[in-house]
Structures are given as structure tokens and as C-alpha cells.
C-alpha positions in Angstrom: -13.3 2.0 -4.5 -12.2 -1.2 -3.5 -15.6 -1.5 -0.7 -16.9 -3.0 -3.7 -14.7 -6.1 -4.5 -16.7 -9.0 -4.2 -14.3 -12.4 -3.2 -14.7 -13.1 -7.2 -13.4 -10.3 -8.2 -10.6 -10.0 -5.6 -9.9 -13.5 -6.7 -9.7 -11.7 -10.2 -7.9 -8.7 -9.2 -5.0 -11.0 -7.7 -4.3 -12.9 -11.0 -4.4 -9.9 -13.3 -1.6 -8.3 -10.4 0.6 -11.5 -10.6 1.9 -10.5 -13.7 3.3 -8.0 -12.3 5.5 -10.4 -9.5 9.0 -9.2 -10.7 7.9 -5.7 -9.7 5.9 -6.4 -6.7 8.4 -9.1 -5.7 11.0 -6.8 -5.6 9.0 -3.8 -3.5 8.2 -6.7 -1.0 11.9 -7.7 -0.5 12.7 -4.4 0.1 10.5 -3.9 2.3 11.5 -6.6 4.2 14.6 -5.4 4.3 13.7 -1.6 5.4 12.2 -3.2 9.1 14.5 -5.7 9.7 15.5 -3.8 13.0 11.8 -4.1 14.5 11.9 -6.0 17.8 11.7 -9.9 17.0 8.0 -9.4 18.5 6.6 -6.6 16.2 3.2 -5.5 15.7 2.1 -4.4 11.8 -1.1 -2.8 11.0 -1.3 -3.3 7.0 -3.8 -0.7 6.1 -5.4 -1.8 3.0 -5.0 -5.1 3.1 -6.6 -6.5 0.4 -5.9 -10.3 0.0 -2.9 -10.2 2.7 0.3 -9.8 0.1 2.0 -8.1 2.2 1.3 -10.3 5.3 1.8 -13.2 4.0 6.0 -11.7 2.6 6.4 -10.7 6.2 5.2 -13.6 8.1 7.1 -15.7 6.0 10.6 -14.4 7.1 9.8 -12.8 10.8 8.1 -15.3 12.5 7.0 -14.0 15.7 5.3 -10.9 14.2 2.3 -10.4 14.5 -0.9 -8.4 11.9 -3.8 -6.5 11.9 -5.6 -5.5 8.6 -7.6 -3.5 8.1 -9.8 -3.3 4.2 -13.1 -1.5 3.3 -14.1 -4.3 0.9 -15.7 -8.4 2.8 -14.2 -9.7 -0.6 -11.2 -8.7 -0.1 -10.7 -10.0 3.6 -12.8 -13.3 2.8 -10.4 -14.1 0.5 -7.4 -13.1 2.8 -8.6 -15.1 5.1 -8.7 -17.8 3.2 -4.4 -17.4 2.4 -3.2 -16.3 5.8 -5.6 -19.6 6.8 -3.7 -21.6 4.0 0.1 -20.4 4.9 -0.2 -20.8 8.2 -0.4 -17.4 9.8 -4.0 -16.8 10.6 -3.3 -17.2 14.1 -0.9 -14.5 14.3 -3.3 -12.3 12.0 -6.7 -10.0 13.7 -8.6 -8.6 10.3 -10.9 -5.4 10.9 -13.6 -4.6 7.8 -13.1 -1.2 7.4 -11.0 2.2 7.2 -7.5 3.4 9.3 -9.4 5.4 10.9 -11.5 2.1 12.2 -8.3 0.9 14.3 -8.3 1.2 17.5 -6.7 5.0 18.5 -3.2 4.6 20.1 0.8 4.1 19.6 0.7 0.4 19.5 1.9 -0.3 16.3 5.7 -1.3 15.6 5.3 0.0 12.1 2.1 0.5 9.2 2.0 -0.2 5.8 0.1 1.0 3.0 1.0 -0.9 -0.3 -0.4 0.4 -3.1 -3.9 2.3 -1.7 -2.7 6.2 -1.6 -3.8 7.1 -4.9 -7.4 6.4 -4.0 -8.0 8.6 -1.4 -8.9 12.0 -2.3 -6.9 14.8 -2.4 -8.5 16.3 0.4 -8.9 13.7 2.4 -4.7 12.4 2.0 -3.3 14.1 4.5 -5.8 12.8 7.2 -5.0 9.4 5.9 -1.5 9.6 6.8 -2.2 11.2 10.0 -4.5 8.4 10.7 -1.6 5.9 10.1 1.3 7.8 12.0 -1.4 7.8 15.0 -1.1 4.4 15.3 2.8 4.5 15.4 4.9 3.9 18.4 7.6 6.3 18.7 10.7 5.1 16.3 8.1 3.0 14.9 8.4 3.0 11.0 5.9 4.3 8.4 5.9 2.5 4.7 4.0 3.6 1.8 3.6 3.1 -2.1 1.6 4.4 -4.4 1.6 5.3 -8.3 2.8 8.6 -7.9 4.2 11.1 -11.0 3.8 14.8 -11.9 1.1 14.4 -14.5 1.8 17.6 -16.0 5.1 17.3 -16.7 7.8 17.4 -19.7 8.6 13.7 -18.7 4.9 12.3 -18.9 3.9 11.6 -22.1 7.1 9.1 -22.5 5.9 7.5 -19.2 2.5 7.0 -20.1 4.1 4.8 -22.8 5.6 2.2 -20.0 2.7 2.6 -18.1 0.5 1.6 -20.9 2.5 -1.7 -21.0 2.5 -2.0 -17.4 -1.1 -2.0 -17.8 -1.4 -4.2 -20.8 -0.3 -6.7 -18.8 -2.7 -6.8 -16.8 -5.3 -7.4 -19.3 -6.4 -3.8 -20.2 -8.0 -3.4 -23.5 -7.4 -1.2 -26.3 -10.2 1.2 -25.5 -9.1 1.0 -22.0 -5.7 1.6 -23.2 -6.9 4.9 -24.6 -8.4 6.6 -21.5 -5.3 6.0 -19.0 -4.4 9.2 -19.4 -8.0 10.7 -17.8 -7.9 7.7 -15.7 -4.8 8.7 -14.1 -6.3 12.4 -13.6 -9.6 11.5 -12.7 -10.2 8.3 -11.7 -7.1 8.1 -9.3 -5.6 10.7 -7.2 -2.0 10.8 -8.3 0.4 13.5 -6.6 3.4 14.1 -7.9 6.4 12.9 -5.1 7.1 16.5 -4.0 4.0 16.4 -3.0 3.6 13.7 -1.7 6.7 14.0 0.2 5.6 17.0 2.0 2.1 15.6 3.3 4.1 12.5 4.7 6.3 15.0 6.8 3.1 17.3 7.6 1.9 13.9 8.8 5.0 13.5 11.3 7.0 11.7 9.4 10.4 14.0 9.1 12.5 12.7 6.5 10.2 10.2 4.3 12.9 7.9 2.0 11.6 7.5 -1.3 13.2 3.6 -1.7 11.5 2.1 -4.3 10.6 3.1 -8.1 9.1 1.5 -11.2 7.6 3.3 -13.4 5.2 5.5 -11.6 4.7 2.9 -8.6 6.6 4.8 -6.0 8.0 4.1 -2.5 8.8 5.7 0.9 9.8 5.1 4.4 10.1 7.0 7.5 10.1 6.7 11.3 8.0 8.8 13.5 9.4 10.7 15.9 8.2 13.0 18.6 9.6 16.1 20.2 
């Protein structure tokens, strides 16, 4: 989906998401805390890097970390490159046009991050998506994954949907698009329940996924890769 973002639509995407800064700010702050015991010169992979929000967040706090960002959207990467250059951290970054499987294989990273990407990955491709990230972690490295996650068939969903409608309205959704929101969540995205997501993370090599963040339907997990 994100491969169709132009530079202009990528900038507009960021503008819409800026309305949710309190949520994203809290999420990035907690990610910083989760990763605080990484080496002084840690190497970080950001999957679906978009316009670089997680690199910008982490690079301020950890000045010797280096980053690889991968994204299928050239428009996103163009905006990302500009923002990293403006922040003075581009020299610590490598950007790759493609998907996680296009990142050279090897257990080279101290942490791999996927921030609000997983729900764009089809159900039958989701395990492979997680496995490709885990495969690029060194032993003891961290996988951080945040995505839209909820049981859309649960009794709680109609109540949660009202809150999610408010989130989408803040981002500029029209009454017409809000009316189709349940269909979007069920048909356009791949929203898994918390137990499903955690089971797939375990299968990918993260034995103990820890849910560290929830804001309405946005959930986040971290876990370490341990080899037997």
C-alpha cells in the first residue's frame, strides 16, 4: 500500500498524523526506554521507516547509534531523507527502497522496529514478515512491533469503534469514510487480535512478547531473540 505514496502525499500523511502527536509521543518515549540497555553504538533497523519518525526520535537520545531504514515508497523515503538531513543525522543512516526481505540477510542488528506497519501486511504473509525481522536480529536483540490490533468480532468492538472514529476524525476523516470504517478495518487492513499477534511473534522467534503499549486499538510489543 505505502509504495503508492508520492512525496507530496507522504508530507500530507505526516500532517494528518500530527494530530495524534500525544499518542505517538508516548509510544516513542516508551520505545526509547525499552531500548536503553542497548550498546552505546547500537545498530538499528527500521522497517517501513516512512518519513523517519522513529529514527528522529531515537537519534536525539542515542547520539552514537546508526540506522538502516527500509520502505517500499520512494515518496516516503524522499521526505525521510530530507528530514534526517535537516536534523543532522543523515550521515548515521542508510535508506533502502524495498521491503524487510531486501535488507541484506544476517544477524546484524541490535534492534529491529516496525512501527504501525503490521496491519498493512496480509494475514498469510504476516508470519513471514515477523520472521524476516527476527532473522536480522543478533542474539539478545530486541524486536519492537506496534500495529492496529483488536478482536473485530468481540463484544467490545462496537464500543471501541466509537473511540476509533474519534481518532480518524482528528485525522480528517469525512462522515462518508467514517461510515465505512468497520469495512476498512476488516477488508482493507489485516487487523489481528492480541492473542493472534502474540502467537505469531512467538513463532517468529520472540519467545516472550511483552505488550508495553496500548492506545485504543494501537498496541505495541517488544521481545528479545534468544537462540537455543
